[in-house]
GUNU-770655 format. One line per field, with one value per residue (C-alpha): z, x, y; residue number from 1; residue in three letters. Coordinates in Angstrom, 1 decimal, decimal comma, padded with zeros to 4 digits. Last residue first. Layout:
# GUNU-770655
zz (Z/...)
xx (X/...)
yy (Y/...)
n (NUM/...)
res (ALA/...)
This chain:
# GUNU-770655
zz (-010,7/-007,9/-007,3/-008,6/-005,3/-003,3/-004,0/-003,9/-000,4/000,7/000,1/002,0/005,4/005,4/003,9/005,4/004,3/006,8/009,0/007,3/005,5/008,2/012,0/013,6/012,0/012,7/015,8/017,1/015,6/016,7/020,6/020,4/019,7/022,2/024,5/026,0/029,9/032,0/029,2/026,5/025,4/021,3/018,0/014,5/011,6/010,3/009,9/007,7/008,0/005,0/005,2/002,8/004,4/004,7/008,5/010,2/008,6/010,0/013,4/013,0/012,1/014,7/017,3/016,6/015,9/019,4/021,5/021,1/018,5/020,3/018,4/014,8/011,5/009,5/005,9/004,9/002,0/000,1/001,1/-001,0/001,0/003,3/003,5/005,4/007,3/008,2/009,8/011,5/013,1/017,2/019,6/018,3/015,5/016,5/018,8/021,7/023,6/024,5/020,8/018,8/015,4/014,0/009,9/007,5/005,3/007,7/007,7/010,6/012,4/012,1/013,5/016,0/017,6/017,8/021,0/024,2/025,1/025,9/028,1/026,7/026,5/028,7/026,8/029,5/031,9/034,8/034,5/031,6/028,1/025,3/022,6/018,9/015,5/012,7/009,2/006,1/002,9/000,2/-002,5/-003,9/-002,6/000,7/001,0/-000,1/002,8/005,5/004,5/004,9/008,2/009,5/008,5/010,4/013,8/013,9/013,4/016,3/018,6/018,5/020,9/023,2/025,4/029,3/031,1/027,6/026,8/023,4/023,8/025,6/022,6/020,6/017,5/018,5/015,7/011,9/009,7/006,0/003,6/-000,3/-002,1/-005,0)
xx (-026,4/-023,9/-025,9/-029,2/-029,1/-028,0/-030,8/-033,4/-032,1/-032,3/-035,9/-036,4/-034,8/-036,7/-035,1/-034,6/-032,6/-030,1/-029,6/-032,3/-034,8/-035,4/-033,8/-036,3/-039,2/-036,5/-035,5/-039,5/-040,5/-037,5/-038,5/-042,0/-041,6/-039,3/-042,0/-041,4/-041,4/-039,5/-037,6/-038,5/-035,3/-033,5/-033,4/-032,6/-032,9/-036,8/-035,9/-032,6/-030,8/-029,1/-026,4/-024,6/-021,1/-020,2/-018,6/-021,5/-024,1/-021,7/-022,1/-025,6/-025,5/-023,5/-025,3/-029,0/-027,3/-025,2/-027,8/-031,5/-031,2/-029,4/-028,2/-027,8/-028,4/-026,2/-025,4/-023,0/-022,5/-019,3/-016,8/-013,4/-011,9/-009,4/-011,8/-014,3/-011,1/-009,9/-013,6/-013,8/-010,4/-012,0/-011,6/-015,2/-016,3/-018,5/-020,6/-022,6/-019,4/-016,3/-015,7/-013,9/-013,6/-013,9/-013,0/-014,4/-011,3/-011,7/-015,3/-017,1/-020,3/-023,9/-025,7/-022,4/-023,0/-019,9/-018,1/-018,7/-021,0/-018,1/-016,3/-013,4/-014,1/-017,2/-020,1/-022,6/-021,5/-019,3/-016,4/-017,4/-018,2/-016,7/-019,0/-018,2/-019,0/-018,6/-017,5/-018,5/-017,2/-019,8/-018,4/-022,5/-022,0/-021,2/-023,9/-026,3/-025,1/-024,7/-028,3/-029,8/-027,7/-029,1/-032,9/-032,5/-030,6/-032,7/-035,8/-034,8/-034,0/-037,7/-036,8/-034,1/-034,9/-033,5/-033,4/-033,2/-030,1/-029,3/-027,2/-024,4/-024,0/-023,0/-024,9/-022,8/-023,1/-022,9/-021,8/-022,6/-019,4/-021,1/-017,8/-018,5)
yy (-021,4/-019,9/-016,4/-017,5/-019,9/-017,0/-015,0/-017,5/-018,4/-015,0/-015,0/-017,9/-016,8/-013,9/-010,4/-006,7/-004,4/-002,3/000,5/002,6/000,6/-002,3/-001,6/-000,3/-002,7/-005,7/-004,8/-004,3/-007,9/-009,5/-007,7/-008,4/-012,1/-013,1/-010,8/-007,9/-006,6/-009,2/-010,1/-013,1/-014,6/-013,5/-014,0/-014,3/-015,9/-014,5/-011,4/-011,5/-008,4/-007,6/-005,0/-002,7/-001,8/001,8/001,3/003,2/000,7/-002,1/-000,7/-000,7/-003,8/-004,9/-003,4/-004,6/-008,3/-008,2/-006,6/-006,7/-009,5/-011,8/-014,2/-015,3/-013,6/-010,8/-010,8/-008,4/-006,4/-004,5/-007,0/-006,3/-009,6/-007,9/-005,7/-007,8/-008,9/-005,2/-005,0/-008,0/-007,4/-007,3/-004,2/-003,1/-005,0/-007,6/-004,6/-006,7/-006,7/-009,4/-010,7/-013,6/-014,1/-017,5/-017,2/-020,0/-021,9/-025,2/-025,6/-023,6/-026,1/-025,1/-027,8/-028,4/-024,8/-023,4/-023,8/-021,6/-023,6/-027,1/-024,6/-023,3/-019,6/-019,0/-019,1/-020,3/-017,6/-019,5/-016,7/-013,9/-014,6/-015,0/-014,5/-016,2/-014,1/-016,9/-015,2/-016,7/-015,4/-016,0/-018,8/-019,1/-022,8/-021,2/-018,7/-022,1/-024,6/-021,7/-020,4/-024,1/-024,9/-020,8/-021,7/-025,1/-023,4/-020,5/-022,5/-024,9/-022,0/-020,5/-018,3/-020,0/-021,9/-021,6/-025,0/-026,6/-025,1/-023,5/-020,6/-022,5/-024,5/-021,3/-019,2/-015,9/-014,1/-015,7/-013,1/-014,2/-011,8/-010,8/-010,0/-007,7)
n (180/179/178/177/176/175/174/173/172/171/170/169/168/167/166/165/164/163/162/161/160/159/158/157/156/155/154/153/152/151/150/149/148/147/146/145/144/143/142/141/140/139/138/137/136/135/134/133/132/131/130/129/128/127/126/125/124/123/122/121/120/119/118/117/116/115/114/113/112/111/110/109/108/107/106/105/104/103/102/101/100/99/98/97/96/95/94/93/92/91/90/89/88/87/86/85/84/83/82/81/80/79/78/77/76/75/74/73/72/71/70/69/68/67/66/65/64/63/62/61/60/59/58/57/56/55/54/53/52/51/50/49/48/47/46/45/44/43/42/41/40/39/38/37/36/35/34/33/32/31/30/29/28/27/26/25/24/23/22/21/20/19/18/17/16/15/14/13/12/11/10/9/8/7/6/5/4/3/2/1)
res (UNK/UNK/UNK/UNK/UNK/UNK/UNK/UNK/UNK/UNK/UNK/UNK/UNK/UNK/UNK/UNK/UNK/UNK/UNK/UNK/UNK/UNK/UNK/UNK/UNK/UNK/UNK/UNK/UNK/UNK/UNK/UNK/UNK/UNK/UNK/UNK/UNK/UNK/UNK/UNK/UNK/UNK/UNK/UNK/UNK/UNK/UNK/UNK/UNK/UNK/UNK/UNK/UNK/UNK/UNK/UNK/UNK/UNK/UNK/UNK/UNK/UNK/UNK/UNK/UNK/UNK/UNK/UNK/UNK/UNK/UNK/UNK/UNK/UNK/UNK/UNK/UNK/UNK/UNK/UNK/UNK/UNK/UNK/UNK/UNK/UNK/UNK/UNK/UNK/UNK/UNK/UNK/UNK/UNK/UNK/UNK/UNK/UNK/UNK/UNK/UNK/UNK/UNK/UNK/UNK/UNK/UNK/UNK/UNK/UNK/UNK/UNK/UNK/UNK/UNK/UNK/UNK/UNK/UNK/UNK/UNK/UNK/UNK/UNK/UNK/UNK/UNK/UNK/UNK/UNK/UNK/UNK/UNK/UNK/UNK/UNK/UNK/UNK/UNK/UNK/UNK/UNK/UNK/UNK/UNK/UNK/UNK/UNK/UNK/UNK/UNK/UNK/UNK/UNK/UNK/UNK/UNK/UNK/UNK/UNK/UNK/UNK/UNK/UNK/UNK/UNK/UNK/UNK/UNK/UNK/UNK/UNK/UNK/UNK/UNK/UNK/UNK/UNK/UNK/UNK)
């Protein structure tokens, strides 16, 4: 059974000092560790790159659009571009996963209440076993809720039905047993 690691929207423009993402450094460090173990375990790594509009921080071709250098893709890894919160909508993600005989997807990245939530629900509806790394997705605070509240809320509603929740440490242990 092939496992795919989906890394959503971890692009330079989402890690700016003027509008810091909640626990952004921890998110990148956890992702880097998971990426290392996933590669050793021969998981398929797929980067999802958001294509923002003109003058957005993730406008295609801009520095902000690039995948963050701390988690730079390797040559054999796929990068898919999307224009909506759903990583499957108008992309070939489902086709790519099926071509690799993928049964399980591990999801991490940005933004909790948009792309993470929507992609997880869509993956579930397409029949994938979904794992959400509960301490490896993030967002910004809104006018009504703190980033921490948004993350906790989504972890709670996605867990059990749409996804299996795991911590970065638990996932690292699981991945290390696959390649050992």
